[in-house]
N, C-alpha and C positions, 0 to 999 in steps of 0.2 A: 728514608734518611734518618739519621740518629738525632735524638733530642739534644738540646744544647747544654742541659745540666741535669744533675741527679734530682734536684728539686722539681724540675719540670716532669721528669719521669714519674715521680711520686704523685704529682697532680694528675697526670694522665691515668695513672693506676686508680686513683680515687674516683675518677670520672668513668672508669670502665673502658678507657680508650687504649688501643694498642698501636695505633699509627696516626699520621696526620690526616688521612682520609676519614678516619673516625671522627676527628675534630671537625672536619669540613661538613660531615653529615649531621653534626650536632647543631641543628638549625635553631635560631631564636624562636621563641613562642610568641613574642610581641616586640614592638619597638616603641621607644620614647622619643618623640620629636621635640628636641629642646633648641630648635632654631627659631629665630624671630621672623614673623611674616606680617605684611601689612593687610592681610585679609583673614577672615575667620571661617571655620567650617563647623556648622552646628552638629552636635552629636559626637565630636571627637575631642580628645585631649589636645591642649594647645598651651604654648608659652606666651605670656603677655608681659610687657614692660609697663608696670602700673604704679601710680601714686595713690595711696589710700586717703580718700577724702573724708570718709566717716566710718565708724565701727559701732554697731549697736548689738548688745548682748541681751537675749531673752531666753530664760531657762537654759537649754543646752544648745541653742542656735546662735551663731554669730553672723550678723548681716553686715555686709561691707558695701560701701559705694566707692568705686574706683575710676580713675581716669587711665585708659590704656593709651600710652604714647605711640605704640606701633600701629594701633588701629585708629588713633586720633578720635576717640569717642569715649563717652562714659559707659561703664559696664558695672552691673551689680555682682557681688560675690556672696556666697552662702556656704557656711561651714556647719555641718550637723555634728552633734555630740562634741561640741567645742569644749576646751578646757582652759585653765589659766595660761597654759603654754601658748595657745592661740591669741588670747587677749594681749599677752605680753609682747608677742612678735608682730602682730598686725596693728601697729600704732598709727594713729592719724598723722598724716604729713610725711610718713616714711615712703620711700620708693624701693620697689623690689621686683625681681622677676618671679612671676607666679605661674604655676603649672596646674591645670585642672581641666575638667570637661566643660566645653562650651554648650550651653543650652539656650533655648529661646522660650522662656516662661514669662509671658507678659513683659517682655523686654529681655535684652541680652544679659546673660549672667554666666559666671564661671563657678562651677560646683566643686566643693572640697579642694580649693586651691592650696598648694604648698609652696613654700619659698624655696627657690632653686639658686644655689651658689654657682654651680658650673653649668654653662649653657653654650649653645652654638653648634651642637652636633645632634645627629639622630643616633640614639644609643640602642643597640640590640639588647633584648632581655632574654636571658637563658635560664631555663628551669633545671638547675643541677644542685648537687650537694655543696658546691663551692660558691663563694661570693661572685656576683656578676662581674665585678671589676677584674677578678682573677681570670675568668674566661676570656674577657676582652683582651687582656695582656697576652694570653696564649695565642689567641686568634691573630693579633697583630704581629706576633713573633714568628708564627709558623705558616699561616695561610697567606702565602705570597704566590704570585703567578709562577715564578721560577720554581718554587718547591712543588707545586701541584703538577706542572708540566713534566717534571721528572718522572712521575708515575706513568706517563703515556696517555694522560687524559686529553680529550679534544679541547682546543683552545676556547670554543664558545661555551663549553661546559664549565671550564675554569673561570671564565669571566662572569658567568651567571652566579656561580657559587661565591665568588669574591664579593659580588654585589649584595648577596644575601647577608653576608657578615659585615659589609661596609656600605650600608644603604644610602641612597640619596632620596630627594623628595619625590622624584618620578617613580622610583621603586616603591616607596612607601604608599603612594596613591594607589598603585596596582595592588599591593598587599591588602590595603583597606577595602578596596572595591571587591576583591575576590574573597575577602574574609579569610585570608591565608595565602599560601603560595599557589601560583597558577602559571600557565603557559610555560615559557622557557625556564622559569625558575623551578617549578615543580619537576619539569623534565630533568633539569640538571641534578636535583637532589635524588631522583630515582636512578639516574644514570650513575652517579658517583657511589650510591649505596650498593648497587648490584656489582659495579666494577670492583669495589673494595671487597665485597663478599667473595667474588671469584678469585681475586688476588690472594686472599687468605686461604681459600680451598686449594689453589694451585701450590701453595707452599707446604700444604699437608701431604701432597702427592709425592711419596718417596719411591725411589727406584733402586733395585738391586740387580746385579748380574744374575742371569738365570742359571740354575743348576745344570740344565741340559736343554739342548734344542730337541724338540719333539717332532717326529716326522712319520708317524705310523700311517699306514695306507688306509685312509678313511674312505677314499673313493670305492675301493674294493668292498669295504664294509657296507656302504650305502647301497651298492648294487645287489648285495645278498638279502636285503630287507624285503619282506613280502608286501610292502606298501611303498608308496612314494612319499618322500619328505616334502613339506611345503617349501615354497620359495624363501620364506622367512627363516625356516630352520636351516636351509642350505646357506643362506647369507650369513647367519650367525656362526655356523661351523667354519665358513671361510675366514671370518674375522678372527676366530680363535686359532685357526691354523696359522694365519699370518703372525699372531702373537707368539705362538709356540716356536716358530722358526727364527725369532729374534734373539738377540743377546741379552735383552732385558726381561726379567721375570714379569709376566703379565699380571695385572690385577684388573679383572673384568667382572662386571655385574651383568647377568643375563636376565632381563625382565620379560615376563610373558603373561598373557592373560590366562585365566583358568582354562585348563584343557588344551593349551597351545602345543604341547608335545615337548616340554623341557627335558623329559627323561631321555629322549632320543639324542638330544644335544649333549647331555651328560655322558651317555654311552659312546657317542662319537668322539668326545674329548678323551675318554679313557682309551679308545682305540688309537688315537693320535699319539697318546703317551706310550703305548705298548711298543717295545717290550720293557720300557721303564715302568716303575710302579706308580700307582695313583690311589688316592684315598677319597672317599665321599662321606661327609658327615651330615646326617639328617636329624631333625629335631624330635622325631618320635619313632618308636619301634615299627609301627605300621608303615610309615613312609619309607623307612630304611628297608623293610622287608619287601615292599613293592618294587623298589629300585633294584634290590638284590635279585629278585625273581626275574626281572627284565634283563638284568646283566647276564644271569645264567642262561637265559633263553637265547640271547643274541650274541653273547661273547664267549659262552662256555665251551665252544668247539675249539678255541685256540688259547684262551686265557684262564688262569685259575682265579676264581672269585671267592673272597672271604667275607664273612658276615659276623659283626661284633655288636652285642648288646650286653646289658647287665647280666642277662641270663646265660649267655654263651660262655663256655669254659675258656680258661686261659690257655693259649697255645702259641707256638712260634708262628708269627704272622708273615715272616719273611718269605714263606713259600708262595704267597699269593701275589698276583699281578695287580689286581684291583680289589680294594677292601672297602666294603660298605658298612657303615655302622651308625650308632647313635652317639650321644656325648660320652658313652663308655669308652670310645676310642681315645678320648683325652687322657684316660688313666691306664692305657695299655702300652707295652713296649712296641713301638711302631717301627717298621723298616724305613729306610731313607727313601722318601717319595719325591718324584719329579713333578707331580701334579697334585694339588690339594683342592677339593671342591666342597662347597658348603651349600646345602639346600635350605632355603628359608632362613638365611643367616640372622635376620633381625629378630628371630624368635629365641635366640640364645641370649642368656644374661651377660652382664658386663664381665664377670669373672671368666665365663666360658669363652667370651670373645677374646679376652687376653690370652687364654690358653690356646685358642685357635691361631692367634697371631704368632705364638711361639712355634706352633706346628709349621707355619709357613716360613719363618725366618730362624734357621738354626745356625748358620754361619755366614760368611761373606756372600755366599751365593744362595739364592732362594729358589724354591719350587715355583712353578706357575700357580696362580691362585684364581679360581673361578667361584663366584657366588651366583646362586640362582634364586629367583623370587617369583612367586605367582601373584604378587601384589602389584598391579600396574600403577605407575605413577604418571602424573601429567607430563606432557612434552616439556613444559617450562621447567619443571623440577628436574627432569632428566638432563636438560641442557645445562642447568646450573651445576648439577653433581658430576657432569662429565669433566669438570675442571679438576675433580678430585680422583676419579676412577673412570676407566673406560666403560662405556655402557653399550649393550646390545639389546635390541627390543624385538620380541616376536609377537606380532599382532595377528597374523594369519592362523586360522585354526585348521587342523587336519580334516575336519568335517564341519558342516554347518550346524550350529546349535539351534534346536527347535524347542524353546521353552516358553510357555505362556506364563506371564506374571500378573497376578491379580490381587487386589485388596479385598479381603473378606471381613465380615462383621459377625457378631454373635448370631444374628438372624440367618446367616449362611451356613451354620454348623451342620445342619442336616445334609445339605448339598456336599459338604466336605467329606462327611462320613461315607456317603454313597459313592463319591469319587474314589476314595481309598479302597472301598470294597471291590469296586470294578477293576482297579489296578491289581489287586491281589489275585483276582480271578484270572487275570492275564499273565500271572507269574512275575509281577513287578513289585517293587518295594517302596515304602514311604518312611520319611523321617518327620517327627514333630519336635521342633526345638522350643523349649520353654525358657523363660528368662531366669528362673530361680529353681534351686533344688528343693528348698523347704518353704513352708508357708510364710508370708510376710504380711504384716498389718498395713504396710505402706502401699504395696503394689496391688492393684485391683485385678491382677491376672492370677490364674492358678499356677502353682509350682508343680514340679515333677511329682513330688510326694502326693499332692492333692489330685493330680490328673491321672496318674498311672492306673488307678483302680478301674476307671472307665474303660480304658483301652484294653487292659488285661481281661476284663470281664466280657467284652464284646468282640474281641479278636483273638486268634491263635498266634502263637510264635511272636509274641511282643517282647522286645528286649529293652532294658532300661539302663542308662549309664550317665555319668557326668564327670566333670573335670577332676574331682577329688576321689573318684572311684578307682581303687588300686587295680581292679580287674577290668578296667575300661577297654584295654586293647584286646583282651581275650573276648570280651562281649562283642566288640565291633567285628572281630573276625568271625564269630559265630553268627552274628546277624547277617554278615555278608554272604555266608554260605546257605543259611537256612531261614532267615527272618522274614516276617511280613512288615512289621512296624518297629521302628527304633524311636524311643522316647529319650531325648538327650538335651544337653545344654549346647553352647556354641563350640564345644570341644571338637566337633566334626568340621570345623571351619576350613581348615587347610589340608589339601593334599590327598585325602583318603579317596581311593578309587572304589566305587560301588557300581559295577556295570549294570545291575538290575534296578538301580534306584531311579524312579520316574517322578516322584513327588516329594517336595519338601514344604512343610508348613512352619512358618516362623511366627511365633506368638509374641506380641508386643514389639513389632519391628521398629517402632519409633524410638526405642531405647538403644538401638544399635546404629553404628556408623554405616555409611554407604559401602565402604570397602568390605566390612564384615558381612553385610547383606549379600554382596556380590559373590563373596567366597562361599557362603552357604548355598546360594543358588547354583554355584558352580559344581556342587556335588551331583546334581542330576544331569541327565543327557550327556553322560561322559563319552558314549560311543555312538552318538547320533540318535539315541532313543528319544521318543517324544517325551518332553519334560514339562512339569508344572511346578510353579513356585507360588505359594499362597501366603500373603502377608495378613495375618489374623490380628485385627486391632479393635479396640473399643473406643479409639479416639477418632476425631475428624482427621482424615489423611492430610498430611502436609504436602507442600509443593515437592519437597525432597522425595517422598515416597511415590508420588505420581510420576515424577521424572524417571525414577528408578524403574518403574514398570514399562517405560517406553523403549528401553535399550538393553541389549545384552553385552554391549561393548565395554569392557572393563576400563579402557583408557578414557572413554567418554564419561563414564561414571566417576573416574578419578578427577577429571576436569570439573565436573559438577561439584564434587566433594570439595575441591580446592576453592571454588567460588563461595561455598557455604561456610567453610571453616578453613583457615590457613593451615597448610601442611607443614609438618616438621621434616626432618631429614631422615628418611628411611634407610639410606645407604650407610650413614655413619652412626646409626643407633640413637639419634637424638629424639627428643619428644615428638610425638606423632601429631600433635595439634598445638595451636598457639601461634601468634603472629611473629614471624621471623624478621620482618622488615617494617620500618616506620613509614616509608614513602613508596617503595617499590611494591607493586601488587602483582603477585605471581599469576593471577587469573586474568589480568588485563594488559600487562606490560611486556608481553613476549617480544614485541617489535624492538623495544629498548634493549632487552636481553640479547637479541640477535645482533644489534649494532655493537654491543660490548664484546660479544664473542668474536665478531668479525675483526674488531680492533686487536683482539688477542691472537688471532690466527695469522 
């Protein structure tokens, strides 16, 4: 609903509120009970109707003797750091409503009382940029049962939220005993917060007519493959096929764990688009080359496959059916495509994402748009983001991963070296990931520059690279073909396929997030090879690292990560950590989210 005046709109803007549900979620931080009672509660602020019997000033303390008419008894009063203002206002014989904390210190007393002119209500206290009175006026104007029910909220949630902003004494007692919101009131705040978030996301979900219905023979393609697709791969391909047959251009995110076989879903999507043209944008040349090679291998018999990087020559791309490339695609003359796919979309910068969106929307009709990510997100986060974009999840792996994950300490270094030697003898490769390229006075671990001498002296065919190395992609390619050991930073985190890689050593793992650790571990055992992940630390291992060692399931790790640090919004490119909600807890409140989603469906 619209706000009633321009002035109210300005107030909402100052508060960072965009709708009435935002105002409903702006819960008071405390309450001031200015009602008169004939009983007292020690340890709480209270209003008394009192006559001042005496007032004694000593240094900065003003001692009062009072008669409380509502309690029908004498009570002491004490004001610390008193000033002339207090002496002037607390005059003997005067009667006033006094508000302060009731204590029992060798007799009943009211501490730091202040004179109150307006009384008779329980007043919510809001911690905002604006005056409390301004918030109360907005609450009374907009937070009505009728207004809140218009959003489709459940009646019991509406009633609880209204009570939070318009409390009575029973509500206040519960608030005090819980030291905050609890039971149905906390539930209501969580419910309305996630309801409002999903409402906003759903408004961001734009739709356009599709450029083409795509109906390429994917079943024939699947039958020609020399291996069987997993049930999850087939399920996701079916979801994409249904999208492609619709009149609305799809926007779908395909989430999968490391090594789940996203590439085959990408190729199946290109087959469904054929004979219409399709594009795939990948964040690195290595990733793009891997997908291009797979496309040539499995689609090359009937489709023309193009490859575009900064190093490839300018050419007429309209002759290709499926074009795979890096961000260089954004600067080339591209043919009109009916399908645009992005691999690891969250790794592109803001400007690049804007250019990608222009690739997708050129006129009134849009190509179908698929995003792929090997970063699993928790089920709760996926459920929330499905309000903004369609989501498919691939959990099942084409083969069982066999990776031992262990925490190692400096005393275990000899064991580590012997293990790597044994793997080299078996024709397998190892990677050692260091936290820094150059020496640091702050970090107690070796950098690449400090450590490389040892490895190069004691082993053959050692390759070294890092994120700022302009030759890193060439070095990775050479290592893949010929190397024994790669010394690197976390640049090898996502997507690189190294079929002979059996061991990864991560130095200073406590400095990395669980998602990064999982991606690094995902480099080994890519084709069912026995794998090893060693976390080399000089610190006492945290619960986080111990739990990481227990599971290879990226989705379980994402759930654990969510409990340890609130997750941002991967799909829309928001920050990756930091608390999104004040009341709703993504790691614990999935049941509330399910209720809200059911209300929407």
